[in-house]
C-alpha positions in Angstrom: -19.1 7.3 -12.1 -15.8 5.5 -12.1 -15.1 3.1 -9.2 -11.7 4.8 -8.8 -13.5 8.1 -7.9 -15.4 6.4 -5.1 -12.2 4.8 -3.8 -10.6 8.2 -3.8 -13.5 9.7 -1.9 -13.4 6.8 0.6 -9.7 7.5 1.4 -10.3 11.3 1.3 -12.8 10.9 4.1 -10.4 8.7 6.0 -7.6 11.2 5.7 -9.9 14.0 6.8 -11.0 12.2 9.9 -7.4 11.2 10.7 -6.4 14.9 10.6 -8.8 15.7 13.5 -7.0 14.2 16.5 -3.6 15.3 15.3 -4.5 18.9 14.7 -6.6 19.2 17.8 -4.0 17.6 20.1 -1.2 19.6 18.5 -3.0 23.0 18.8 -3.8 22.2 22.4 -0.1 21.7 23.0 -0.4 18.0 23.8 1.8 15.2 22.6 -0.1 12.4 20.8 0.6 9.2 19.0 1.7 9.5 15.4 3.4 7.4 12.7 6.7 9.2 13.5 6.9 8.2 17.2 8.9 5.3 18.6 7.3 2.8 18.7 5.5 3.8 15.5 1.9 4.7 16.1 2.1 4.0 19.8 4.7 6.4 21.2 4.1 10.1 21.5 5.1 12.8 19.1 5.4 16.5 19.9 2.5 18.9 19.4 4.3 20.5 16.5 4.8 17.1 14.7 1.1 16.4 15.2 0.0 19.7 13.7 2.2 19.1 10.7 1.0 15.5 10.3 -2.7 16.7 10.7 -2.1 19.4 8.1 -0.6 16.8 5.7 -3.7 14.7 6.2 -6.0 17.6 5.4 -4.0 18.3 2.2 -4.2 14.6 1.1 -8.0 14.7 1.8 -8.3 17.8 -0.3 -6.5 16.3 -3.2 -8.5 13.0 -3.0 -11.9 14.7 -2.6 -11.5 17.8 -4.8 -9.0 16.8 -7.5 -10.2 13.3 -8.4 -13.4 13.2 -10.3 -15.9 15.8 -9.5 -16.9 15.3 -5.8 -20.3 16.7 -5.0 -21.6 17.0 -1.5 -25.1 16.9 -3.0 -24.4 13.5 -4.5 -25.5 10.8 -2.1 -23.0 8.2 -3.5 -20.1 10.7 -3.3 -21.0 11.7 0.2 -21.6 8.1 1.4 -18.2 7.1 0.0 -16.3 9.8 1.9 -18.5 9.2 5.0 -17.8 5.5 5.0 -14.1 6.0 4.8 -14.1 8.5 7.6 -16.5 6.5 9.8 -14.5 3.2 9.5 -11.2 5.0 10.2 -12.8 6.8 13.2 -13.9 3.4 14.6 -10.4 1.9 14.1 -8.7 5.0 15.6 -11.0 5.0 18.6 -10.0 1.4 19.4 -6.3 1.9 18.6 -5.8 5.2 20.5 -8.2 4.0 23.3 -5.6 1.5 24.3 -3.3 4.3 25.2 -5.7 7.0 26.4 -8.2 4.9 28.5 -11.1 5.1 26.0 -11.6 1.4 25.6 -12.6 0.8 29.2 -14.2 4.0 30.5 -14.6 4.2 34.3 -11.8 1.7 34.9 
């Protein structure tokens, strides 16, 4: 397997995880942080912008996972590459968005 394929799967997993909060917030009709807000990544974007941004992330994940190499969910290295990308981005996003949504200090 080519290293570039694993890198692609890593970022495919990251884009797939990044899609979740944007699509969920958008479909719930809630404003949420996005790269298009002011200030970038901290301000709120409309629910429609978040649905669009989440959908773009799903499309990028699809391209990176399905059209680079031959991603196989039954292949442990392929799965671990995507899972690692998704997990690391999820941890980062939890800390980043937790600053704005109260998740970094629950009960405070």
